[in-house]
VEXBA-688918 format. One record per residue (C-alpha): residue in three letters; y, x, z. Coordinates in steps of 0.5 Angstrom, whole numbers, padded with zeros to 4 digits, always signed. Layout:
REM residues N
alaYXZ ...
This chain:
REM residues 260
unk-0040-0035-0002 unk-0039-0038-0009 unk-0042-0035-0015 unk-0038-0039-0020 unk-0035-0033-0025 unk-0028-0033-0025 unk-0023-0030-0031 unk-0018-0026-0028 unk-0011-0024-0031 unk-0010-0019-0026 unk-0013-0015-0021 unk-0010-0012-0015 unk-0013-0006-0010 unk-0011-0004-0003 unk-0011+0004-0002 unk-0012+0006+0004 unk-0020+0005+0006 unk-0021+0002-0001 unk-0019+0007-0006 unk-0017+0012-0001 unk-0023+0014+0004 unk-0018+0016+0009 unk-0018+0014+0016 unk-0012+0011+0018 unk-0011+0013+0025 unk-0012+0020+0023 unk-0007+0019+0017 unk-0002+0017+0021 unk-0003+0022+0027 unk-0002+0027+0021 unk+0004+0024+0018 unk+0008+0023+0025 unk+0006+0030+0027 unk+0009+0033+0020 unk+0015+0029+0019 unk+0017+0030+0026 unk+0016+0037+0026 unk+0020+0038+0019 unk+0026+0034+0021 unk+0026+0038+0028 unk+0026+0045+0023 unk+0032+0042+0020 unk+0036+0041+0026 unk+0035+0034+0028 unk+0033+0031+0034 unk+0025+0030+0033 unk+0024+0026+0039 unk+0030+0021+0037 unk+0027+0021+0030 unk+0020+0019+0032 unk+0023+0013+0036 unk+0028+0011+0030 unk+0022+0012+0025 unk+0018+0007+0029 unk+0024+0002+0030 unk+0025+0002+0022 unk+0018+0001+0021 unk+0018-0005+0026 unk+0024-0008+0022 unk+0020-0007+0016 unk+0014-0011+0019 unk+0018-0017+0022 unk+0024-0018+0018 unk+0024-0024+0014 unk+0031-0024+0010 unk+0032-0022+0003 unk+0033-0015+0004 unk+0028-0010+0001 unk+0023-0006+0006 unk+0027+0000+0005 unk+0034-0003+0007 unk+0031-0006+0013 unk+0028+0000+0015 unk+0035+0004+0014 unk+0039-0001+0017 unk+0035-0001+0024 unk+0033+0007+0023 unk+0040+0009+0024 unk+0042+0005+0030 unk+0036+0007+0033 unk+0037+0015+0032 unk+0044+0014+0035 unk+0042+0011+0041 unk+0036+0016+0042 unk+0040+0022+0040 unk+0046+0020+0044 unk+0050+0022+0038 unk+0054+0018+0032 unk+0052+0019+0025 unk+0058+0019+0020 unk+0057+0018+0013 unk+0055+0025+0011 unk+0050+0026+0016 unk+0047+0019+0014 unk+0046+0021+0007 unk+0043+0028+0009 unk+0038+0025+0013 unk+0036+0020+0008 unk+0036+0026+0003 unk+0032+0030+0008 unk+0027+0024+0008 unk+0026+0025+0000 unk+0025+0032+0001 unk+0020+0031+0006 unk+0016+0027+0002 unk+0017+0031-0004 unk+0015+0038-0001 unk+0011+0037+0006 unk+0008+0030+0006 unk+0003+0032+0000 unk-0001+0036+0005 unk-0002+0031+0010 unk-0008+0029+0005 unk-0011+0037+0005 unk-0018+0036+0006 unk-0019+0029+0004 unk-0025+0028+0000 unk-0024+0023-0006 unk-0030+0018-0008 unk-0030+0019-0015 unk-0032+0012-0016 unk-0025+0010-0015 unk-0022+0013-0021 unk-0028+0011-0025 unk-0027+0004-0023 unk-0020+0004-0024 unk-0020+0007-0031 unk-0026+0002-0033 unk-0022-0004-0031 unk-0015-0001-0034 unk-0019+0000-0041 unk-0022-0007-0041 unk-0015-0009-0041 unk-0014-0012-0034 unk-0007-0011-0031 unk-0008-0007-0025 unk-0003-0008-0019 unk-0003-0003-0013 unk-0002-0008-0007 unk-0002-0003-0001 unk+0002-0004+0005 unk+0009-0002+0003 unk+0012+0002+0009 unk+0013+0008+0004 unk+0017+0010-0001 unk+0014+0010-0008 unk+0013+0018-0008 unk+0009+0018-0002 unk+0004+0012-0005 unk+0003+0017-0011 unk+0001+0023-0007 unk-0004+0018-0003 unk-0006+0016-0010 unk-0007+0023-0012 unk-0011+0024-0006 unk-0016+0019-0008 unk-0016+0022-0015 unk-0013+0016-0018 unk-0008+0016-0024 unk-0002+0012-0022 unk+0000+0011-0029 unk-0006+0006-0029 unk-0002+0001-0025 unk+0003-0004-0028 unk+0006-0005-0021 unk+0005-0001-0015 unk+0008-0004-0008 unk+0013+0001-0004 unk+0018+0000+0001 unk+0023+0000-0005 unk+0021-0006-0009 unk+0018-0010-0003 unk+0021-0015+0001 unk+0015-0017+0006 unk+0009-0014+0008 unk+0001-0015+0009 unk-0001-0020+0011 unk+0005-0025+0010 unk+0004-0030+0005 unk+0011-0028+0002 unk+0008-0021+0000 unk+0003-0024-0004 unk+0007-0029-0007 unk+0012-0024-0009 unk+0007-0020-0013 unk+0004-0026-0016 unk+0011-0028-0018 unk+0012-0021-0021 unk+0005-0022-0025 unk+0007-0029-0027 unk+0001-0032-0025 unk-0002-0036-0020 unk-0007-0034-0014 unk-0013-0037-0018 unk-0012-0032-0024 unk-0012-0026-0019 unk-0018-0021-0016 unk-0016-0018-0009 unk-0020-0012-0008 unk-0019-0009-0001 unk-0023-0007+0006 unk-0019-0011+0011 unk-0021-0018+0012 unk-0014-0019+0015 unk-0009-0016+0011 unk-0012-0016+0004 unk-0016-0022+0005 unk-0010-0026+0007 unk-0009-0027-0001 unk-0015-0032-0001 unk-0010-0037+0002 unk-0006-0037-0004 unk-0012-0038-0009 unk-0014-0031-0010 unk-0021-0029-0011 unk-0023-0023-0006 unk-0028-0017-0006 unk-0029-0013+0000 unk-0030-0006+0000 unk-0035-0004+0006 unk-0035+0003+0006 unk-0029+0003+0011 unk-0029-0004+0013 unk-0024-0007+0018 unk-0025-0013+0021 unk-0020-0015+0026 unk-0021-0023+0025 unk-0029-0024+0025 unk-0029-0025+0018 unk-0035-0029+0014 unk-0037-0023+0010 unk-0042-0028+0006 unk-0035-0032+0004 unk-0033-0027-0001 unk-0036-0022-0006 unk-0037-0015-0002 unk-0041-0008-0002 unk-0039-0001-0002 unk-0035+0002-0007 unk-0041+0004-0012 unk-0043-0003-0011 unk-0036-0006-0014 unk-0036-0001-0019 unk-0043-0004-0022 unk-0040-0011-0021 unk-0034-0009-0025 unk-0037-0005-0030 unk-0041-0012-0032 unk-0034-0016-0032 unk-0032-0018-0040 unk-0025-0015-0043 unk-0019-0019-0040 unk-0018-0025-0045 unk-0011-0027-0042 unk-0008-0021-0039 unk-0002-0023-0034 unk+0004-0022-0038 unk+0010-0023-0033 unk+0009-0016-0030 unk+0016-0013-0027 
């Protein structure tokens, strides 16, 4: 690992397993259970909804066209629901289903995080870096609408207003670990990879940013290493270690100017 100091114009954070100490398997199990139960209570075919949800998620993961992830999701979701439920949805039914999804994320989704114990260091380090003038970007997997991401930040005890950009399915056209996802964020920042620090816990999804020239810090409290990554090739440590490292950073001398 090189110890040559770098001057960052922006800092990107992963959410799950990095700022938010939550097991992804537990989160997904609770999420799927709640959303299918909620939709069933609203009179939808819960099994068909689950099947369509998975199809829509796969569409977001694999599409490589100009659509947003939101557009890719719903264009795959509705035909999948119709096939699984053996019914045809008219425009009113589609609009109702979309509205129910919005309602779920406002009303029931927040309870998925019941019992989560945040790491206070997450909020402290985000606040400290923002106060030093670093534009912060939440580069979380953009499978969810913005309102869901903000709820997850609340579970982590982190203020969404601290981030100049938050990726979500509305504003993203690709997903991790695709280079297109990170390139889109660089374009939004108006910088090159060499200007950015990526802070994450997944050696595949987060450290893919290094291929575009970004620097990396692996937070190891909930490390996910599906690729046998050489930890010594990047800065790494627990969230407390990262907080101490970030505290030693100088104020941002040249903040990214192109944020969209």
